[in-house]
Each structure stands twice: as C-alpha cells, then as structure tokens.
N, C-alpha and C positions, 0 to 999 in steps of 0.2 A: 417558939413564938406562937401565941394563941391567935386564931383567926376570929375576928369579930363578926358576929352575925346579928342581924336585926330581925326580931320576931314581930311580925305585924299581926294585929288582931284579925280574926277571920272575916269580920264585916268589911275591913279595909282591903283585904286581899280580893274579896269579891268585887269591890268597886274598881280596883286596879285592873282586874281582868276585863272590865268593860271600858275603862278610861284609856288604856294603852291602845287597843285597836281603834277606838274612836279618834284619838289623837293622830294615829298613823293615817287613817282615812282622810282626816282634815288636811294633813300635810300633803297627801297625794293629790287631793283636789286643788290645793293652793299651788303646788308645783305644776299641775296641768294647766291651771289658769295662766300662770306666768309663761309657760311654753307657748300656749296659744296666743297670748298677747305679743310675744316676741316674733313668732312667725307671721302674725298679722301685720306688724309694723314692717317686717322685712319685705313681704310681698307688696305692701302698699308703696314702699320706697322704690322697689324694683319696677312696679307698674308706672309710677310717676317718672322715673328716670328714663325708661325705655318707651314711654307713651303707649303702654299696652292698653287695649280696650277693656272696658268694664265687663263686657260679656265673657272675657277670658279670665279676669281676676276673680270674679265672684265664684265660679266653679272651682278654681284652684284653691281659694281660701276655704271653701266648703269641704274639699277632700282632705286638706290638712286638719281641719277642725274635727272631722269624723274619725280620722286616724288617732288623734289625741284622745277623743272620747272612748274609742274602743280600747286603747291601751290603759286608760284610767279605769274602765270597768273591770278589765282583767286583773289589774293590781288590787282593786278593792275586793273583788271576789276571793283573791288569794289571801288577803288579810282576814277575811271573814271565815276562812277555814276550808274553802273549796280546794280539793286536791289538785295538784299540778297535772295529773293524768287527765282529769276531766277538762281542765282548761286547755291542755294541748289538743285533746280530741276535738273540742269545740273550735279551736283556732284552725286546725287542719281542715275541718269541715267547712268553715267560712272561707278559708283560702281556696278550697276546691270550687266552691260555688262562685267565688269572685273570679277565678281563672276561667271558668266556663262562660261567665257573663262578659269577661274581657274579650275572649275570642269571638263571642257572638256579636259584640258591638265594635269589632275591630275597624270596620269601615268608618264608623262615626268617630272613633278615637283617632284614627289616622288623619281625618280631616281636621280635628281639633289641634293635633300636634302640628300639622302643616300650617294652620292658621297662625300658631305661635311663631313658626319660622318666617312666615311672610311678614308679620309685624316687626320682628326683631331684625331680620336680614334686610328686608325692604327690596325685593326684586322689582316691585312696582308699587305705586301709590295711587290714591284716589285722584282721578282726573287724567292719569296717563292713558295713552293709547297702546294696547298690546295686541299681539297676534301669536297664537300657538302654532308651532310647527313640529311635526313628528319626525322620527328618524329618517324617513324616506323623503324628507323635505316637502311634504305635502302640506299646503296651508290649511289651517283649521279655523276655529272661531277667532274673530277679531273684533275689536271695538274699544270704546272708552270705558275705563273702570269707574263705575258709579257707586259701588258698595262692596265692602269686604266684611262678611260676618263669620260666625263660627264654623260654618259648613261650606259656604259658597262664595265665589267671587262673581259679582254681577257685572256684565258688560252691556253697554248700549250697542246693539248690533250695527256694524258699519257695512254689511254686505249690501250691494246694490239691489239684489232681488227681494230684500225685505223692506218693509215700510219703516219710516222713521218712528222711533219709540219702542222698537222691538228689543227685548232684553234677553240676554243669555246668562244662565246660571251654571257656572263651571265648578265642580267639586275641587276644593283646595288641594286635595291629594293629587289630582290630575295635573296640577300646575308643575309639580316636581318630576313628572314623567314626560314632559315635553320641553322643547326649546322655546323660549319666550323671546319674541322680538318686541322691543319696547321703544316708544317715543315719549319722552318726558313732557308732561304738560298737555298731552293730547293735541299736538300740533297737526297731526295728519288725521285727526278723527273724522273730518268731513271730506277727505280727499278720495275720490272714486278710483276704482282699480284701473279704468281706462283713461286717466287724466294724461294729457300730452306732456312730454318732458319740457322742462324749462330751458332757457338758453344756456345757463350754467351747466346743466346736466348734459346737454348736447355737446358743449365744448369739452367737458371732461371725458365723454365717451369718444370723441374724435381724437383726443390726445392719447387715450389708451390704445386706440386702434392703430394709430400711426407711430406710437412710441416716442412722440415729441415731448419735450419738457414744457411746463407752463412758463409763460413770459413773466 
C-alpha cells in the first residue's frame, strides 16, 4: 500500500514555519486569558461569600495574575526555540531569589496570613472588646477593636493610666500567640479595672464560697 505524501511549494513551507508557532502563541495567550478570568471570578466569589476585605483580595489576585504571566512567558519562549536548559536555569534562578525574598519578608507575610485567618475564622470583630493574655496569665493590651488591616489590629486603649483616644496597634501574628479574652459588642469597653462588683456578682461569689445552690 502506497503512502500518500503532499509536497508543498517552498514558499508555503516558509509561511507554515511562521504561522504554526504564531498560532501556538495565540493559543497560549488565549488559554492564559481564560485561566486568569477563571481565577479572578473564583477569588471574587470567595471574597464575596466570606466577606473578605478588598485589601486582601487585590494582592491575592495580583499574585495569581503574575504567576499566570510568568508561566505564559516561559511557554512562549519555548515555542520560539529557547532551549529547556536555559528556561530551567532561569526558573531556578528566579525561584532562588523568590525564596530569599520570602524569608526576608516572613514577618510581613505571616501578618498577612494571620489577617486572612482573622477574617475567615472571626476570633473577634470590629467593635468587640478584647484583652490579650500570655501563657503566664499576665494581662496585656486591652481595648475596643476599631480597625483590622493587613498588618495590624488597632485597639482603643482601655487602660486607666492612658487618656481617652489612645490607640494600640498589635501585629496580627501576635494575636495567634496569645490567649484572647473577648467581649462581643464592646460591652465592657468603658468598664474600669477597679469597678465595684454588682449585686449579682456578689451573690454568685457567695454561693461559690458556701457551696449553696441558687434559689
């Protein structure tokens, strides 16, 4: 059985050598655009569903976009004839620089990650009154939560020795290294440390001391 072969004129072969890589590059760009659109919609829906702040979603979308751009550039260079060895060397070099930058900015990145956990898990919200306690049960900063940004949680200081309006900025990473005492809605935000106990608190203390049951 004879094999059929098609002999193209030289000028058409020259055009095909240009058209095939061009079409492949266009397909790579189109696929990258679709992937970027997909992740953009996914992150937008996740941000809307979990009520994530815009300050968190914008950097996240930027990281995803730049990763897609980097992968697209590498694929295009490969289609243009750049050797895989050169691409791998460039990739490992960029990865090394990225790892060094990652460890250099670890404190900032840890605060960003803790901000995500605070928003998703919700150990406290804006308007709550919180107090940080270390392992030795020593009281730390306390006050009403007035702001939560990418790096800090800002408290309106409730210590009696500080004047009204004093603010405390606590790194978000520190929140997960301490015990957090929380009052929802900031009920005790204006209660001084030396406030006398109420009648209900005195009655509860008397029952605990005598071992009697409430009536």
